[in-house]
N, C-alpha and C positions, 0 to 999 in steps of 0.2 A: 361491689360485693354484689351476689345473688342471695335469696333468699328464699327459703321450704318451710311452708304450712301443711303441720302435721293436722289434720282434718276426718282422717277415713274411723276416726272412734266411732263403736258403737255406740257411747252416750247411756250406758246402761243405769251410774248411778243420777242418772236427769227425768232418766222416767217419772212422768208419763211426758214428758217435752218432747224426748222423741221414738216414743210410739211410732210418732207418721212424718219425722225428718229429724235427719241430722244434726250432732248436737252444732256443728258449724252455724247453721243457721237459727239456734237458739237466740231469741234478742233480749238483748240490757238495754235497759232504754230507751225498745223501740228500734235500736240497732242491732243489727246481727253480730255475731261474737266473728264471727267471717270478717265482715265489712271492718269492724273493726281494726283486726290483725294487717288486713290490705293496706288499709290509710296509714297508720302509725308505720309501718313500712315504708310504705311512698313518701312521709314526712319526711322519714331518714334517708332521703336520696337512692332508694332501692327498686328499680323497674321493670327487674324479671323476676319473677316467683314459680317456684314450683309448689303442687299443693296436690296431696294426695286423698283421692277418696276411696271408700269401699260402703259404708250405711248410707244409703239414700243417695248416694255417687250422681245420680241424676237429675238431681233437684242442685244439687250443687252447679255442675256445668250451666245450668237455665238462670240461676242466680249469675253465674258471669255474663252469660249472652246478654240478660236484662241490664245489668249493669257495663255494659259494653268493656266488662274486662278492664272497667276501672280505667283505663288509659296507660294500661301496664303490657307489658310483656307479659302473658300467664300459661303456664305451659298444667297438664295434669294426667298424674302418677295413679294409674288406672290399677289398686289393689281389692274390684270386685272379687274375683278368685280365693282370696284368702286374706285376710290382715297377716304384716311380716312385724310390726312392733316395728320402734322407733330402726332400729342398725338396719333390720332388713327395709324397711323403708325406703329409705337412703340408697341402699344397693340397685334397686329397683329402678329410683327416678337418676342414677348413676348417668345417663344418656342428656338431662337435661342440665346436671348439675356438673360436668367437665371443664375444662379448662382451667383459664389463670387467676379467677378471682376466687374470693377468700366467699365461705357460705356460712349464711346464718340461720340457724333450723330454730325455728317455733312451733309453739302447742297451741293450737289453736284457743283452748281455753283459760290461757292465759295472760291477766287485766294487766296492763302495766302503760304506767309514761315511762321506761328507759332508755334512756340516750343510746342508739343500737352501733350511731358514728365513735361511742364513747367507751362502748367495749370494744368496735375492730380498732382502734388504738391501742388500746394495751393489749390486744392480741397480735399488732404487727410489733409493740413493741417490745414483746418478749421473744419473740421467735418462737410461738408455742403454733405444734400441731392441731393441738384445738384447746379453747377457752370455754369452758362454764361457767355459767353464772349462777350465782350462791348466796346463799344469805342464812344470816343466823337466826332459827328458826327450830320451834322443835317440828319432829317429823317422826317415822320408824326406821326410816333408814339413811342414811347418810353417806356425803362421800366425805374422804378421809386428806386431807392436805396438807404437806411441812412443808416450808418455807417454798410455797406458789407449787410446791407438784404434786397429783396426782399420787396418793401411796397407800389408798385404800377404799372396802366401803365394809359397810356397817350394819346388817338387820339388829334392829331394837329389841323387836320383841322374839326374832329363833335366836339370837347373839352370832350370829352366822357372820364373817368376816372374810372377805377379799382382800387376799393382797399381791399390790405391786412391786412396792418399794419394800425392802424388809426391814432395813436399813433406818429406812424414815418412819414405818409407820408407829412406832411406842409414844413417839411426842409429837404424832398429828395432831389437827387441829378439826372438830366434826363443822362439817356446813353441808345445809339442805341445798338440794338442784332445784333451781325452779325454772329448769324447762327452757333456756332458752342458751344456745351454743353458737361458739363460729369455729367450722373447721376449715383450715386448708385442704385445699382439692388435693392433694399428693394423697390425702388420708385414705382417698377414692381405693388406690392403689393399692394399701396395706391389707384390703379388707379380706380374709378369703373367708370368714364366715358363709354363709349361702340360706336361704329360707329365711325363718322366721326367726330375727334373735336380738336381743337387748343391747342400744346401744351405750351403756351403761359396761356391758361387759367385754364390748368391744375398745372401750376407753380405759377400762384396765387391762386389759390385754397388751396396748398400744401404749399403756404409760409404764411399762418398762424398762422401755430401749428409749420414747419420747419425751418432749416434752406435754403436757394434760397438763394447764391451767387453768387457778379460779380466779375468776372475775367475783370481788363481793361485794354484794349488792347490795346497801343499807337505806341509802337514798334514795331510789323509788317506790313511790305507790306500785306494789305489786300483790296480786290476786291468782289462784288453781280455781278457775272454776269447780267445782268436783260434785255437787250435792244441790238437790232441790231448794233445801232448805238453805243453804246459802246464796241465792237469788236476793233478798232483800240485802244482803252484807253488799253484794257487787250493785245492784243497784244504789246505794250509798259510795260505793269506791269510785264508778264511773262519775258521780257528780263530785268528788274530788277531785278528779281527772278532769273534767270539763269547767270547771271555778277560774 
């Protein structure tokens, strides 16, 4: 299994920490978010990783060189000309992701001890084109699954609903996306979108005809570090992870 780390974001909500460095190099417990993600991937048997960059991208490159690429095969997907969102980011990195191996996609600001190999086993067992790691937690936007098939999406603030499977939508359950997913490399050939686009919109389109599954994770420790005032919570979580 290959992996792609999404590290290109501006980190606006983490200002002023990101005024002079990328979000990926923000430290929690004295270790950058990027290093934590890379080491977790390595512990899960992943040896080839694509990292997309934009905001202070040269700092990320230098950090990787200083750490000898953590003795892994690392590729940089350069989005310096413009952020492409997750969907566009995957398409931009296609040359590094194509092949026969499943691809694990992870946001660099996700803190977790989730066993990625367990997710891979589930993904392969269900013969899914894509498997999205989800949780039962409060959020403003939900993915709607019925019988482990993506049926739609709902924005709780605006009331907007996007439907992939009309026959499944009425009794679908609401789950929050965790920023972790696995795709089959064949998915790359099904992308018709161009430029900057949402991976969720891509999944909703593909789910009309393809198997897009949910891996419901309630066992792992998980946090999406989004705001400066969450740093203390993140530090406490790291202590729990390292205990």
